C-alpha positions, 0 to 999 in steps of 0.5 A: 095603116089599121089606124088610118082605117079606123079613123075612116071608119069614125069619120064615115060614122060622124059624116052619116049621123050627122047628115040624116039627123041635120035635115030632121032637126031643121024641119022641127026647129022651123016648126018650132018657130025657132028661126032666124033672119039671114041679114046679110042677103036682101031677100032676107030669109028665115032661116032655122036656128039650133042645127048644130044639134045634129053635130052633137048628135053625130059625136055621140055616134063617133065616140061610140065607133071610137071606144068600140075600136079603141076600147083602151081609150075609153076615158079620153073619148067619153071626156071629150064627149063630156066637154062639148055636151056641157058646152053644147048645153050652155049654148042651148041656153043662150039660144033658147033664152039668152045669156049675161055676157058674163055668164057664158064664158064662166059657165064655157069654163066649166065645161073642163071639168072632165078633164080635171076629173078624170085628169086626161091632160099631160101637164108638159106641153109640147113645145117647140125647141124644148125637147120632147118631154115638154115644159113641167107645170104641174101646178099651174097647167090644170089652172090653165085648162079652163082658159083653154075650154072657154077661150076657143069655144067662145072664140069659136061662136064668136066668129060666126058672121056669115054663112058657113064660117064656123063650120068651114074653118073649123073643118079646116082647124080639125083637119089640121089637128087631124094631120098633127095627131098623126104627126105626134102619133096619137092615133086615138086623138087623130080618130076624135079629130075624124070624127069631129071632122065628119059631123062638120062637113056634114052639116057644112053641106047646109050650112054654107053659103046660101044657108039652109040652116044655122048652128046657133050657140049650141053648136058653135060653143060645142065645137069651140070647146071640142077644139079646145079639149083635142089640144089639152087631151092630144098636147096639140097646145101650140097646134091648136093655138097657131090653128085657131089664131083667125079666131082668137084675133077676131074675139080680140079685136071685137072685145077690145074696140067694144071694152068689154064682154058683149053679146050680139043682140047688145050691138046697135051698130053693125060691123057691116052693112048690106048694099042695095047691090047685095054686096057687104060694107065694112061699117064706118060707123065708129061705135060699130065694134071691130071685128075680122070680117070688118077688117076683110072688107076694109079695102072695099064692098064685096059679095058674100061668098067672095067674103067667106073664101077670104076666111077660108083662105085665112084658115088654111094659111094658119093651119099650114103654119101649124103643121110646119109648126108641129113638123119643127117640133119633131125635126128639131127636139 
């Protein structure tokens, strides 16, 4: 019960700090002219970008609080924070100046360095039906860690098509990580999950439909890298793969249809289009990339809020499968 109470304290610290920071950052971004157009609305509102900085500020506060309440795990906490900050800095550069589509995943992969330097990983991933000791991958596992950070970071970044989709689906994934960390007895990881969840929910309040702020790459890359770090540090690899399946499949569809790494700004044929009545429709242009949004709209046009709801349902379904897998891993060693 004490560990759950500590997780609650960290959750509230992230929720409060990010809630207070977001309106300030929104105002500063608008004053600086760092804005984007919400192309999926008829009115084409101008929305402040890079609001995801408030998530990072909230994470700094949660790691500080976590280190105070659980000082024995300060190394794990600081490593998690460093991974998210490095990925967030890569996103900030991409937001302001743009990065080559090959350079961005390479730089996000480098965010894994704190994990490797401080060795906050266990090279025996916890897999179903192989026992609680896991599979011995002493030599191979460190080579996989860059992928464990770069893949979720860029997959989350690519699945931010509609208002609140990134923050909403990642809140569900983080909640799943929190539940599984508690099931596995990794209470320090549960505390980190609680902090990230608080930051995400605070920002989602402003990012949900109709969005008043966009996270930008600074937010989405940081959140995705943070989830990857939690999976590695907390031995939640299998849980992470299942819970993040919508993000991974969306990235796979896009990359396979384009045939290479790409940036959204490079694509002239959009995967979805806006009808005169405000509904969203899947593109019929064969040159448009295949994305999860396009697939969800394949049966017919939908209002934006209805399409967003489908993302949340899919994320919840994959999250339920992830929790079920965790239970099976505990019951059937």
